[in-house]
DRENTOR-748420 format. One record per residue (C-alpha): residue number from 1; x, z, y. Coordinates in steps of 0.02 Angstrom, whole numbers, plus 32768, in hexadecimal, padded with zeros to 4 digits. Each point is the difference from the previous one (the first is absolute). Layout:
i = NUM, c1 = X, c3 = Z, c2 = Y
...
This chain:
i = 1, c1 = 5C27, c3 = 12A6, c2 = B656
i = 2, c1 = 80AF, c3 = 803E, c2 = 7FDE
i = 3, c1 = 809F, c3 = 7FA9, c2 = 8031
i = 4, c1 = 805A, c3 = 7F9C, c2 = 7F7A
i = 5, c1 = 8093, c3 = 8055, c2 = 7FAB
i = 6, c1 = 80AF, c3 = 7FBA, c2 = 8005
i = 7, c1 = 801D, c3 = 7F94, c2 = 7F66
i = 8, c1 = 806A, c3 = 7F74, c2 = 7FBB
i = 9, c1 = 7FB6, c3 = 7F57, c2 = 802F
i = 10, c1 = 7FB5, c3 = 7FA4, c2 = 7F6C
i = 11, c1 = 8040, c3 = 7F58, c2 = 803D
i = 12, c1 = 807D, c3 = 7FB9, c2 = 807A
i = 13, c1 = 7F84, c3 = 7FC3, c2 = 8082
i = 14, c1 = 802F, c3 = 7F9F, c2 = 809D
i = 15, c1 = 7FF4, c3 = 80A3, c2 = 8065
i = 16, c1 = 8072, c3 = 805C, c2 = 7F85
i = 17, c1 = 807D, c3 = 7F70, c2 = 8003
i = 18, c1 = 7FFD, c3 = 7FFF, c2 = 80BF
i = 19, c1 = 8023, c3 = 80BB, c2 = 8004
i = 20, c1 = 808F, c3 = 7FEC, c2 = 7F84
i = 21, c1 = 804C, c3 = 7F73, c2 = 8067
i = 22, c1 = 7FFD, c3 = 8071, c2 = 809A
i = 23, c1 = 8075, c3 = 8075, c2 = 7FA1
i = 24, c1 = 806C, c3 = 7F85, c2 = 7F9C
i = 25, c1 = 7FE8, c3 = 7F53, c2 = 804C
i = 26, c1 = 802D, c3 = 7F9E, c2 = 7F62
i = 27, c1 = 7FC7, c3 = 808A, c2 = 7F89
i = 28, c1 = 7F98, c3 = 7FE1, c2 = 7F66
i = 29, c1 = 7F95, c3 = 8095, c2 = 7FCB
i = 30, c1 = 7FEB, c3 = 8017, c2 = 7F45
i = 31, c1 = 7F9D, c3 = 806F, c2 = 7F8D
i = 32, c1 = 806F, c3 = 8076, c2 = 7F9A
i = 33, c1 = 7FC2, c3 = 806A, c2 = 7F6F
i = 34, c1 = 7FFC, c3 = 80BC, c2 = 801B
i = 35, c1 = 804B, c3 = 8060, c2 = 7F6F
i = 36, c1 = 802F, c3 = 80B1, c2 = 8037
i = 37, c1 = 808E, c3 = 8051, c2 = 7FA0
i = 38, c1 = 800F, c3 = 80B7, c2 = 7FCF
i = 39, c1 = 8033, c3 = 8062, c2 = 8099
i = 40, c1 = 7FCC, c3 = 7F7A, c2 = 807D
i = 41, c1 = 7FC3, c3 = 8051, c2 = 809F
i = 42, c1 = 7F70, c3 = 7FB2, c2 = 8064
i = 43, c1 = 803D, c3 = 7FC5, c2 = 80AA
i = 44, c1 = 80BA, c3 = 8003, c2 = 7FD1
i = 45, c1 = 8020, c3 = 7F4F, c2 = 7FC4
i = 46, c1 = 80B2, c3 = 7FFF, c2 = 8043
i = 47, c1 = 802D, c3 = 809E, c2 = 7FA0
i = 48, c1 = 7FA1, c3 = 7FCD, c2 = 7F64
i = 49, c1 = 8058, c3 = 7F58, c2 = 7FF4
i = 50, c1 = 80AB, c3 = 804C, c2 = 8027
i = 51, c1 = 7FEA, c3 = 807A, c2 = 7F6E
i = 52, c1 = 7FCB, c3 = 7F75, c2 = 7F89
i = 53, c1 = 8092, c3 = 7F91, c2 = 8033
i = 54, c1 = 8079, c3 = 8091, c2 = 7FE2
i = 55, c1 = 7FB1, c3 = 8020, c2 = 7F55
i = 56, c1 = 7FE1, c3 = 7F50, c2 = 7FBD
i = 57, c1 = 8057, c3 = 7F85, c2 = 8073
i = 58, c1 = 7FAB, c3 = 7F72, c2 = 8058
i = 59, c1 = 7FED, c3 = 8001, c2 = 80BC
i = 60, c1 = 7F90, c3 = 8030, c2 = 808F
i = 61, c1 = 7F9E, c3 = 7F7B, c2 = 805E
i = 62, c1 = 7FCC, c3 = 8038, c2 = 80AD
i = 63, c1 = 7F6C, c3 = 7FC1, c2 = 8061
i = 64, c1 = 7F50, c3 = 8032, c2 = 802D
i = 65, c1 = 7F68, c3 = 803B, c2 = 7F9F
i = 66, c1 = 7F69, c3 = 7FAB, c2 = 804F
i = 67, c1 = 7F56, c3 = 8056, c2 = 8008
i = 68, c1 = 7F61, c3 = 7FE7, c2 = 8061
i = 69, c1 = 7F65, c3 = 805B, c2 = 8037
i = 70, c1 = 7F81, c3 = 7F74, c2 = 7FF6
i = 71, c1 = 7FCF, c3 = 7FC1, c2 = 80AD
i = 72, c1 = 8068, c3 = 808A, c2 = 8054
i = 73, c1 = 80BA, c3 = 7FE7, c2 = 7FEA
i = 74, c1 = 8094, c3 = 7FC7, c2 = 7F99
i = 75, c1 = 8093, c3 = 8073, c2 = 7FDD
i = 76, c1 = 80B0, c3 = 7FE1, c2 = 7FC5
i = 77, c1 = 8065, c3 = 8093, c2 = 7FC3
i = 78, c1 = 80B9, c3 = 7FFC, c2 = 7FD9
i = 79, c1 = 8007, c3 = 7FF7, c2 = 7F42
i = 80, c1 = 807A, c3 = 7FE6, c2 = 7F72
i = 81, c1 = 7FDE, c3 = 7FB2, c2 = 7F57
i = 82, c1 = 8071, c3 = 7FFD, c2 = 7F68
i = 83, c1 = 8050, c3 = 7F61, c2 = 7FC2
i = 84, c1 = 802F, c3 = 801B, c2 = 7F49
i = 85, c1 = 80A1, c3 = 7FBF, c2 = 7FB3
i = 86, c1 = 7F98, c3 = 7F6E, c2 = 7FBB
i = 87, c1 = 7FBB, c3 = 7FD6, c2 = 80AD
i = 88, c1 = 7F51, c3 = 8049, c2 = 7FE9
i = 89, c1 = 7FB4, c3 = 804B, c2 = 809E
i = 90, c1 = 7F9F, c3 = 80A4, c2 = 7FEE
i = 91, c1 = 7FB7, c3 = 807B, c2 = 807A
i = 92, c1 = 8027, c3 = 80A9, c2 = 7FB1
i = 93, c1 = 7FB1, c3 = 8069, c2 = 808A
i = 94, c1 = 7F4F, c3 = 8041, c2 = 7FE0
i = 95, c1 = 7F80, c3 = 7FB7, c2 = 807A
i = 96, c1 = 7F8D, c3 = 8076, c2 = 8061
i = 97, c1 = 7F70, c3 = 7F85, c2 = 7FE6
i = 98, c1 = 8021, c3 = 7FF6, c2 = 7F44
i = 99, c1 = 8021, c3 = 7F45, c2 = 800C
i = 100, c1 = 8052, c3 = 7FAC, c2 = 7F6B
i = 101, c1 = 805E, c3 = 7F87, c2 = 8070
i = 102, c1 = 8056, c3 = 8005, c2 = 80A8
i = 103, c1 = 8000, c3 = 7F74, c2 = 807E
i = 104, c1 = 80B9, c3 = 7FFC, c2 = 8027
i = 105, c1 = 8058, c3 = 7FA2, c2 = 808B
i = 106, c1 = 80BC, c3 = 7FF5, c2 = 7FDF
i = 107, c1 = 806C, c3 = 8016, c2 = 809B
i = 108, c1 = 80B8, c3 = 7FD8, c2 = 7FEA
i = 109, c1 = 8025, c3 = 8048, c2 = 80AE
i = 110, c1 = 7FB8, c3 = 80AB, c2 = 7FD4
i = 111, c1 = 8074, c3 = 8091, c2 = 7FD8
i = 112, c1 = 7FE3, c3 = 80A8, c2 = 7FAD
i = 113, c1 = 8034, c3 = 8051, c2 = 80A4
i = 114, c1 = 7F61, c3 = 7FB9, c2 = 804C
i = 115, c1 = 7F9B, c3 = 8096, c2 = 7FC6
i = 116, c1 = 7FD5, c3 = 8035, c2 = 80B3
i = 117, c1 = 7F9A, c3 = 7F6A, c2 = 803D
i = 118, c1 = 7FAF, c3 = 7FDD, c2 = 7F5B
i = 119, c1 = 7F4C, c3 = 7FCE, c2 = 8028
i = 120, c1 = 7FBA, c3 = 7F6B, c2 = 805D
i = 121, c1 = 7F48, c3 = 7FEE, c2 = 802B
i = 122, c1 = 7F9C, c3 = 7F6A, c2 = 803B
i = 123, c1 = 7F48, c3 = 8005, c2 = 802E
i = 124, c1 = 7F90, c3 = 7F90, c2 = 7F97
i = 125, c1 = 7FAA, c3 = 7FC1, c2 = 809E
i = 126, c1 = 8012, c3 = 801C, c2 = 80BA
i = 127, c1 = 7F69, c3 = 8070, c2 = 8010
i = 128, c1 = 8006, c3 = 808F, c2 = 807D
i = 129, c1 = 7FB6, c3 = 8072, c2 = 7F7A
i = 130, c1 = 8093, c3 = 7FDD, c2 = 7F8B
i = 131, c1 = 807E, c3 = 801C, c2 = 808B
i = 132, c1 = 7FAC, c3 = 80A6, c2 = 8031
i = 133, c1 = 7FF7, c3 = 8038, c2 = 7F4A
i = 134, c1 = 80B8, c3 = 7FD9, c2 = 7FDC
i = 135, c1 = 8037, c3 = 8057, c2 = 80A0
i = 136, c1 = 7F98, c3 = 809B, c2 = 7FD8
i = 137, c1 = 803E, c3 = 7FFF, c2 = 7F4C
i = 138, c1 = 80B4, c3 = 7FF8, c2 = 803E
i = 139, c1 = 7FE4, c3 = 8093, c2 = 8078
i = 140, c1 = 7FB0, c3 = 8064, c2 = 7F73
i = 141, c1 = 8096, c3 = 7FE2, c2 = 7F8E
i = 142, c1 = 8079, c3 = 8038, c2 = 8088
i = 143, c1 = 7FAF, c3 = 80AB, c2 = 8017
i = 144, c1 = 8073, c3 = 808A, c2 = 7FC7
i = 145, c1 = 7FB6, c3 = 8089, c2 = 7F95
i = 146, c1 = 7FCE, c3 = 809A, c2 = 8060
i = 147, c1 = 7FC5, c3 = 80AF, c2 = 7FD9
i = 148, c1 = 7F52, c3 = 800A, c2 = 804F
i = 149, c1 = 800D, c3 = 80BD, c2 = 7FFF
i = 150, c1 = 8094, c3 = 8000, c2 = 8077
i = 151, c1 = 8003, c3 = 7F54, c2 = 8053
i = 152, c1 = 7F87, c3 = 7F9F, c2 = 806D
i = 153, c1 = 7FA5, c3 = 7F81, c2 = 7F93
i = 154, c1 = 7FAA, c3 = 7FA4, c2 = 808E
i = 155, c1 = 8072, c3 = 7F67, c2 = 7FF0
i = 156, c1 = 7FDA, c3 = 7FF5, c2 = 7F45
i = 157, c1 = 7F46, c3 = 800F, c2 = 8021
i = 158, c1 = 8007, c3 = 7F7A, c2 = 8087
i = 159, c1 = 8063, c3 = 7F84, c2 = 7F95
i = 160, c1 = 7F91, c3 = 801D, c2 = 7F68
i = 161, c1 = 7F64, c3 = 7FE2, c2 = 8069
i = 162, c1 = 804D, c3 = 7F62, c2 = 8048
i = 163, c1 = 8028, c3 = 7FC3, c2 = 7F4F
i = 164, c1 = 7F4D, c3 = 8023, c2 = 7FC5
i = 165, c1 = 7FB9, c3 = 7F9E, c2 = 8093
i = 166, c1 = 8076, c3 = 7F6F, c2 = 7FD8
i = 167, c1 = 7FCC, c3 = 8002, c2 = 7F49
i = 168, c1 = 7F47, c3 = 7FFE, c2 = 802E
i = 169, c1 = 8019, c3 = 7F6F, c2 = 807A
i = 170, c1 = 8063, c3 = 7F9D, c2 = 7F7F
i = 171, c1 = 7F7E, c3 = 8021, c2 = 7F78
i = 172, c1 = 7F79, c3 = 7FBC, c2 = 8074
i = 173, c1 = 8067, c3 = 7F66, c2 = 8029
i = 174, c1 = 8024, c3 = 7FDF, c2 = 7F48
i = 175, c1 = 7F47, c3 = 8013, c2 = 7FD5
i = 176, c1 = 7FD0, c3 = 7F83, c2 = 8089
i = 177, c1 = 8084, c3 = 7F85, c2 = 7FC2
i = 178, c1 = 7FC1, c3 = 8007, c2 = 7F4B
């Protein structure tokens, strides 16, 4: 078994709605069509929308792009979509999962300066295996690159082994829950 990949939810389930309400209490998530423009850079929705607004007008709508890894976690990433001069909403940033739509949660309190703290994560369930996996994944992401020829790689080896153990434990739990 392999862990599910991060993807756009196919529906706004009760769990998705609950996650969205934890971010924007009165928020209403919506599906927005993805139509990347020439020059749009994956992962740079704020810059992509700013360039399009400067070129064609319209405005930027800030909020959160909602994704999930089925039965593992929900994620909200700071995101901007373009509101055309006619009021049409479009996500012009290419999606890493190739999705044709984004689940977008508008957030009127969000600002473009919020780039620093731009991701929120919520476990799908309160399983120890999910908590251990997310903690190990976070430690793995925080490792700085090293040159194994000149630097001690023992910390990298330890964190990678911890992550592999967490993945295996989570895969077993997911298989039992199926």
